[in-house]
C-alpha positions in Angstrom: 67.3 45.0 -25.5 63.9 46.7 -25.9 63.0 44.1 -28.6 63.9 41.3 -26.2 61.7 42.9 -23.5 58.8 43.1 -25.9 59.3 39.5 -26.8 59.1 38.4 -23.2 56.1 40.6 -22.6 54.3 39.1 -25.5 55.2 35.6 -24.3 53.7 36.2 -20.8 50.6 37.7 -22.3 50.0 34.7 -24.5 50.8 32.4 -21.6 48.3 34.3 -19.4 45.6 34.0 -22.1 46.2 30.3 -22.4 46.1 30.0 -18.6 42.8 31.8 -18.4 41.4 29.6 -21.2 42.5 26.5 -19.3 41.0 27.8 -16.0 37.8 28.7 -17.9 37.5 25.2 -19.3 38.1 23.8 -15.9 35.4 25.9 -14.3 33.0 25.1 -17.1 33.8 21.4 -16.8 33.3 21.5 -13.0 30.0 23.4 -13.4 28.9 21.0 -16.0 29.7 18.1 -13.8 27.8 19.7 -10.9 24.8 20.2 -13.1 25.0 16.6 -14.3 25.3 15.4 -10.7 22.3 17.5 -9.7 20.2 16.5 -12.7 21.0 12.8 -11.9 19.1 13.2 -8.6 15.5 12.2 -8.5 13.4 15.3 -8.3 10.7 15.4 -5.5 8.5 18.5 -6.0 7.0 19.7 -2.8 3.9 22.0 -2.7 3.5 23.9 0.6 1.6 26.9 2.0 4.2 28.1 4.6 5.0 31.8 4.9 7.2 33.8 7.3 9.1 31.8 9.9 7.5 28.6 8.7 8.8 29.0 5.2 12.2 30.0 6.4 12.5 27.0 8.6 11.1 24.7 5.9 13.7 25.9 3.4 16.4 25.2 6.0 15.0 21.6 6.4 15.0 21.1 2.6 18.5 22.4 2.2 19.7 20.0 5.0 17.8 17.1 3.5 19.3 17.7 0.0 22.7 18.0 1.5 22.4 14.8 3.7 22.2 12.5 0.7 22.8 12.4 -3.1 19.8 10.4 -4.4 16.9 12.9 -4.1 16.5 16.6 -4.6 13.4 18.1 -3.0 12.2 21.2 -4.9 9.9 23.4 -2.8 7.1 25.4 -4.5 4.9 27.8 -2.5 1.3 27.5 -3.7 -0.6 30.0 -1.6 -3.5 29.1 0.7 -4.5 25.6 1.8 -7.6 25.8 -0.3 -5.6 26.9 -3.4 -3.3 23.9 -3.0 -6.2 21.4 -2.8 -7.7 22.8 -6.0 -4.4 22.8 -7.8 -3.7 19.2 -6.8 -7.2 18.1 -8.0 -6.7 19.9 -11.3 -3.1 18.8 -12.1 -3.1 15.2 -10.9 -1.9 12.8 -13.6 0.1 15.6 -15.3 3.8 16.5 -15.2 2.8 19.7 -13.3 1.5 17.9 -10.2 3.6 17.6 -7.0 5.1 14.4 -5.5 4.3 15.5 -1.9 2.0 18.3 -0.7 0.5 19.8 2.4 -3.3 19.5 2.9 -5.2 20.9 5.8 -7.0 18.9 8.4 -10.6 19.5 7.1 -9.6 18.4 3.6 -8.7 14.9 4.8 -12.0 13.4 3.6 -11.7 15.0 0.1 -8.1 13.8 -0.4 -9.0 10.3 0.8 -12.0 10.0 -1.6 -10.0 11.5 -4.5 -7.9 8.4 -4.8 -5.0 10.5 -5.8 -2.6 9.6 -2.9 -0.7 6.7 -1.5 -1.4 6.0 2.2 1.8 6.5 4.2 0.8 3.3 6.0 2.2 1.4 3.0 5.7 2.7 3.8 5.2 2.4 7.6 4.4 -1.3 7.3 7.1 -2.0 4.9 9.9 -0.3 6.9 8.5 -1.2 10.3 8.6 2.5 11.0 7.9 3.3 14.7 4.7 5.3 14.2 4.1 5.4 18.0 6.7 8.1 18.2 4.1 10.4 16.5 1.5 11.7 18.9 -1.7 9.7 18.8 -4.1 12.6 18.4 -2.0 14.1 15.7 -2.2 10.8 13.7 -6.0 10.5 14.4 -7.0 13.3 12.0 -5.4 11.5 9.0 -6.4 8.0 9.9 -9.0 5.8 8.2 -9.8 2.2 9.0 -6.7 2.0 11.1 -4.4 3.2 8.3 -2.5 6.4 8.3 -3.3 8.3 5.1 -0.8 11.1 5.5 1.9 12.2 7.9 1.0 15.0 10.3 3.4 17.9 10.0 2.5 21.5 11.0 0.3 20.8 13.9 -1.5 23.1 16.4 -4.3 22.8 19.0 -6.6 25.3 20.6 -5.1 26.6 23.8 -6.4 28.8 26.6 -4.2 31.8 27.3 -4.5 34.1 30.3 -2.7 37.1 31.7 -1.0 35.9 34.9 0.2 39.4 35.6 -3.3 40.7 35.8 -4.4 37.7 38.0 -1.6 38.4 40.4 -2.3 42.2 40.5 -5.9 41.6 41.4 -5.3 38.7 43.7 -7.0 36.0 41.5 -6.0 32.4 41.9 -4.5 31.1 38.6 -6.4 28.5 36.6 -5.6 24.8 36.9 -3.8 23.1 34.0 -7.1 21.5 32.8 -9.8 24.0 33.6 -13.6 23.5 33.7 -16.2 26.0 32.6 -16.7 27.0 36.3 -13.0 27.6 36.7 -13.0 30.0 33.8 -16.2 31.7 35.0 -14.7 32.3 38.4 -11.6 34.1 37.2 -13.5 35.9 34.4 -16.0 37.3 36.9 -13.4 38.2 39.5 -11.2 40.1 37.0 -14.1 42.0 35.6 -15.4 43.0 39.1 -12.1 43.7 40.7 -11.0 45.9 37.8 -14.2 47.9 38.2 -15.3 46.7 34.8 -12.2 48.1 33.1 -10.9 44.7 32.1 -13.0 42.1 30.3 -12.6 38.7 31.9 -12.8 36.5 28.8 -13.4 36.2 25.1 -14.2 33.3 22.8 -14.2 34.2 19.1 -17.3 33.2 17.1 -15.1 30.6 15.4 -16.3 27.1 14.5 -13.0 25.5 15.4 -13.6 26.5 19.0 -17.2 25.2 18.9 -15.9 21.9 17.5 -13.3 21.6 20.3 -16.0 22.1 23.0 -17.7 19.0 21.6 -14.4 17.1 21.1 -13.2 17.6 24.7 -16.5 16.3 26.1 -16.7 13.3 23.7 -19.7 14.5 21.8 -20.0 13.8 18.1 -20.3 16.5 15.5 -21.8 14.2 12.9 -23.1 10.6 12.6 -20.9 7.7 11.5 -18.6 8.8 14.3 -17.8 12.1 12.8 -17.4 10.4 9.4 -14.6 8.1 10.6 -16.6 4.9 10.1 -18.7 5.7 7.1 -20.2 8.6 5.1 -21.8 11.1 7.4 -25.4 11.9 6.5 -26.4 14.2 9.4 -24.7 16.6 11.7 -25.6 17.4 15.3 -25.1 20.9 16.4 -27.7 20.7 19.2 -26.4 17.9 21.4 -26.1 18.4 25.2 -22.5 19.7 25.2 -23.1 22.0 22.2 -26.1 23.6 24.0 -24.3 23.7 27.4 -21.2 25.4 26.0 -23.1 28.0 24.0 -25.5 28.8 26.9 -22.4 29.2 29.1 -20.8 31.7 26.8 -24.1 33.6 26.3 -24.5 33.8 30.1 -21.0 35.3 30.4 -21.8 37.8 27.7 -25.0 38.8 29.5 -23.1 39.2 32.7 -20.7 41.6 31.0 -17.4 39.8 31.7 -17.3 38.2 28.2 -16.5 40.4 25.2 -17.0 39.4 21.6 -14.2 41.2 19.8 -15.3 40.0 16.3 -12.0 38.4 15.2 -8.8 37.0 16.6 -6.8 40.1 15.6 -8.8 42.4 17.8 -9.0 39.8 20.6 -5.2 39.4 20.6 -4.7 43.2 20.6 -7.0 43.6 23.6 -5.2 40.7 25.4 -1.7 42.2 24.9 -2.8 45.6 25.9 -4.1 44.4 29.3 -7.8 44.9 28.5 -8.7 41.2 28.4 -7.9 38.5 30.9 -8.2 35.3 28.9 -9.0 33.9 25.5 -8.7 30.7 23.4 -6.8 30.5 20.2 -4.2 28.4 18.3 -1.2 27.1 20.2 0.8 28.5 17.3 0.2 32.0 18.8 2.3 31.1 21.9 5.5 32.7 20.7 3.8 35.9 19.7 2.1 36.2 23.0 5.4 35.6 24.9 6.9 38.5 23.1 4.2 40.7 24.4 3.8 39.4 27.9 6.9 37.4 28.7 6.6 35.3 31.8 3.3 36.9 32.6 1.7 34.7 30.0 -0.4 31.8 31.4 -1.3 28.8 29.4 -3.7 25.9 30.1 -5.5 23.1 28.3 -8.8 23.7 26.5 -11.7 23.8 29.0 -14.2 21.0 29.6 -17.7 21.0 31.1 -18.0 20.6 34.9 -18.0 17.0 36.0 -16.8 15.7 32.6 -13.4 14.0 32.1 -11.5 15.8 29.3 -11.5 13.7 26.2 -8.8 15.7 24.4 -9.2 17.9 21.4 -8.4 17.5 17.7 -5.5 19.1 15.9 -5.4 21.8 13.3 -2.8 22.5 10.6 -1.8 20.2 7.8 -0.4 16.8 6.9 2.0 15.6 4.2 0.4 13.6 1.4 2.3 11.5 -1.1 0.8 11.5 -4.6 0.2 8.3 -6.5 0.8 9.7 -10.0 4.6 9.7 -9.7 7.0 6.8 -10.1 7.9 4.5 -7.3 11.3 6.1 -7.1 9.8 9.6 -6.7 7.3 8.3 -4.1 10.3 6.8 -2.2 12.0 10.1 -2.2 8.8 11.8 -0.9 8.7 9.2 2.0 12.3 9.7 2.9 11.8 13.5 3.0 8.6 13.0 5.1 10.5 10.9 7.7 13.2 13.6 7.8 10.7 16.4 8.6 9.1 14.5 11.5 12.2 13.1 13.2 12.6 14.2 16.8 15.4 16.7 16.2 13.7 18.5 13.3 10.3 18.6 15.0 12.0 20.2 18.0 13.5 22.9 15.7 10.1 23.3 14.0 8.3 24.0 17.3 11.0 26.5 18.5 11.0 28.3 15.1 7.3 28.4 14.3 5.1 27.7 17.4 3.6 24.6 15.8 3.7 21.6 18.1 6.4 19.0 17.8 4.4 15.8 16.9 7.4 13.5 17.7 7.0 12.5 21.3 10.8 12.3 21.7 11.3 16.0 20.7 10.7 17.2 24.2 14.1 15.7 25.1 15.9 17.6 22.4 18.2 20.4 23.8 16.5 23.2 21.8 13.1 22.5 23.5 14.6 21.7 26.9 16.2 25.1 26.8 13.0 26.8 25.7 10.8 25.0 28.3 13.3 25.9 31.0 13.2 29.6 30.1 9.4 29.7 29.4 7.7 26.8 31.2 4.3 27.8 29.7 5.5 26.8 26.2 5.5 23.2 27.2 1.8 23.1 28.1 0.3 22.9 24.5 2.6 19.9 23.7 1.6 18.3 27.0 -2.0 18.7 26.1 -1.4 17.0 22.7 0.5 14.1 24.3 -2.0 13.7 27.1 -4.8 12.3 25.0 -5.3 9.1 23.0 -7.0 9.3 19.6 -10.6 8.4 19.4 -13.4 9.3 16.9 -14.4 12.5 18.6 -10.9 14.0 19.1 -9.6 13.1 15.6 -11.2 15.8 13.5 -14.2 15.7 11.2 -14.0 13.3 8.2 -16.5 15.0 6.0 -16.3 16.8 2.7 -17.3 20.5 2.7 -16.7 21.3 6.4 -16.0 25.0 5.4 -19.7 25.4 4.7 -20.6 24.0 8.1 -18.2 26.3 9.8 -19.7 29.4 8.2 -23.2 28.4 9.5 -21.9 27.7 13.0 -20.1 31.0 13.2 -23.2 32.8 12.1 -25.1 30.9 14.9 -22.5 31.9 17.5 -22.8 35.5 16.5 -26.6 35.3 17.0 -26.1 33.6 20.4 -23.8 36.4 21.5 -26.4 38.9 20.4 -28.9 37.3 22.8 -30.9 35.1 20.5 -32.2 31.6 21.5 -29.3 29.2 21.7 -31.2 26.1 20.6 -32.9 27.8 17.6 -29.7 29.4 16.4 -27.9 26.1 16.4 -30.8 24.2 15.0 -31.1 26.5 12.1 -27.4 26.0 11.3 -27.8 22.2 11.7 -30.8 22.0 9.4 -29.1 24.2 6.8 -25.9 22.1 6.7 -27.8 18.8 6.6 -29.3 20.0 3.3 -25.8 20.9 2.1 -24.4 17.6 3.2 -27.1 15.7 1.5 -26.5 17.6 -1.8 -22.7 17.1 -1.4 -23.0 13.4 -0.9 -25.4 13.0 -3.9 -23.0 15.0 -6.1 -20.1 12.8 -5.1 -22.1 9.6 -5.7 -22.4 8.8 -2.0 -26.0 9.7 -1.3 
């Protein structure tokens, strides 16, 4: 009997082993099939610079896109800063290491255009009769040349004015209008400073060139000739025009009066604002979510200010656009285009704004449930998007189409620091203007454009 039991035991052990082998081969076969299926997809390598919530939401988009179809597989690769990506693109173009689609910041538009390394997305727009009007006009303006869209806007922001509505209410100060003038801001800044017995600074404007550029943009004053580089190669900049002088004299006047405080950088400025030591400041709309966490419904939001008596022209956007490289096959370029369209559809742009604070560039996104709910709960979050949609693109609100803008910004920021220190406004700006004109001349000559 025991021998029979041992025989059955051996039988079931052998059968078990055989079963495991069969299962193992089945699993191996399935995995191999999956690998083959995945490898049969067209790889679309995507270089980006997103971190934190932006990277998390981007990864979700990529997973959703890859799942939505079986032809393409987007492979995301984080590349560091905007500047790092540009240099890597320039160094790897034409090799297997280069990306199929990549992010490039607004002030690198001219460099990417002149590199000749990309395919204008206008090619796909025209072919597919894609409704480009669904993308906000000013968002498109920064990446447009000769009426052709070079790249698709994606992570888009604008400068926004933030104020502490709770402090205004406490001290009986009338809130700002949606589109304030310099005088409107001076009024509330002075009142808050005086009524708080100088314990609260009324306003702050960081010595930041992007803000200087927006003062010009919103009053339709050109930063450089050739319509800010949009109609030809800029050979001269103009930092001493009427609006440039007026805006900087206005800020210097507020600093001398004591109600404007120069905090040195955005981090210190934001800390002062959230701690109730500062009434208003101007920074990226992407900061809205952070400020709501600190102030809740006491956060006030308006459009960027304009000079008295001047109709607002609208301001340019910051952030980056999606560029499609021309060193990849037609099939890969097609995948990059399909992915690009996916990222900017109304539903995804609504999710993007909610998750990151960047503005939804699709004009239909405001109707999406996720944003309707956000706007209903925090009405101030709708204001930056309204500002974006309120303007039509023109040369002065479509960014600066010049190589080497970073150098210009450093000079302008130095001039602004001097102005806050009480130095002559015209001379400070003129020195920056003269210095950059020399740099621009050298840059144009080095690029064979001078």
